[in-house]
Structure formats: C-alpha cells, structure tokens
N, C-alpha and C positions, 0 to 999 in steps of 0.2 A: 584244543580239541572240544572242550565243552561248548564253546561258541558255535562251532560247526554242527555239533549234535543238536543244539537248539534251533539252528537254521533249518536243519533237516526235519525236525519235529514240526516246526511251524509250517513249512512247505507241505509236509504230508497232511497236516490238519486242513490247510486251505484246499488242497486237491481233493481230499476225501469229502469235505463239506460240499463242494460243488458237484462232485460225483453223486453223492446221496441226493442232493437237491434235484439234479437233472434226471435222476432215475426214479424220483418219487411220482406217485399217481397225481399229486397236486400239481406238479409242474407239467406233466404230460396232459392234464386236463385244462391247462391254461389258467390255473388258479394262483400261479406265482409269476411275478414280473420282476425282472432284474434290471436295475437302473445303473447305468455307467456313470460313476462318480465324476470322471474327467469331463464327460459331456455336459453334466449339470453345471460344473464350474465354468465351462466355456459358453454356457447359454445356448447350446445346440437345440434348435427348434424341433428337430426330429425326435430327440430324447424326450422333450416335454410332450409332444403330440402322442408319442407312444405310451407314455405314462398316463396322459389324459384319457386315451382310448381304453387303457386297462382299468382305470378307476371309474370311468363313466361320467366324469365331469371335468369342466375346465379349471385349470390352475392359474393363479396369479403369480407370474414369475417374480414379481417384486418381493414376494414373501420368502423366497429362498435366501437364507442368510440372515433373516430378521426374525426375532423371537416375539411371539405375541404374549408371552408369559415370563415369569421370573423363575429362578431356580432356588430350591431350599438349600442354602449353604450349610445347614447342619446335617443334611443327609450324608451318610457314609460314602455314597457313590458320587458325591459332588466333585467336580473338577474345576479348578480355576480357569480352565480353558473353555468351559461352557459359555456360550453366548458370543464368542469371538467369531469374526468373519471366517468362513471356510476358505482356505487358500491352497494353492499348489505347494508341494514340498519345496523348501528353500535349498535343499541339497540333493545331490544325486546319490542313489544307493551305491553306485560304483566307487564313490569316494571312500567308503568306509568298509567295504567287503574285499575279501581276497579274490583272486581271479577264479579260484575253484568254487567259491561261494556264488560268485556272479554267474558262472556257467550253470550251476544248479538252479538258481532262480530263473534264469532265462529258459532252461530246459523245461522246468515245471510249467511256466506260463506258455511256452510253445506247445506243450502237451495239452494244456487246458484249451488253447485256441484250436488245436487240431480236432479235439473232441467236440467243442461247443460252437466253433466258428464265430467268436465274438468280435474279431476285427480282421 
C-alpha cells in the first residue's frame, strides 16, 4: 500500500508541476520552452531547431552528452552517475509495476497529453 501511495504522490506532483507551469504568465508569454528528452536522445532535428529558435542561437549537437567541465566530487549533491552518457531506460516500467499502477501512470500521462497536446 505504501508503494502505491508513493506512486500516487509522484504522479500528482508531476501533474501539478506541469499544470502550474502551463498556467503561468511566463509560459503564456513564451518565456518557457519545454524540451522533449526522448527527442534529444534520438537526435530529432525539429527538437534542436525549436530549442535554437527559443534560445536565439545555434547549438552544436556534438556537445550533447559531452561535459566541458568536471564535477566536484566532494559536493554533497555529487552523483557517481554524473558525466555518463545519457541513455534510454534499460527496462520497461511495466515490468516492475502492478497493473493498477500501470493504469494510473498511463491515465496521468494521457491526461497531460489531453491538456497540453505534447504528442
């Protein structure tokens, strides 16, 4: 039961975050740009062009996934995963969730898509 409550809390936080973001004056005035993680990973040119238009300058796609600086390993927020290549998940979330939890996740993201038309 605790696990299901945590899933619900996480999904509520995600939904509320995007709701507040899309309802903000900053977003409505074009001051916020949302980048789709999966499109960056796949090298989608439209995603890069959209980001370049928002930023107002051209990006070097080779720089994505490469770090121009090091990390302070003594920093309390340091993670041993910093600096590794960004990759797609190795597992499917359906493998570790109950059918009830899967439906909840799918419903939340269907709701987000219905509101924001992301895909």
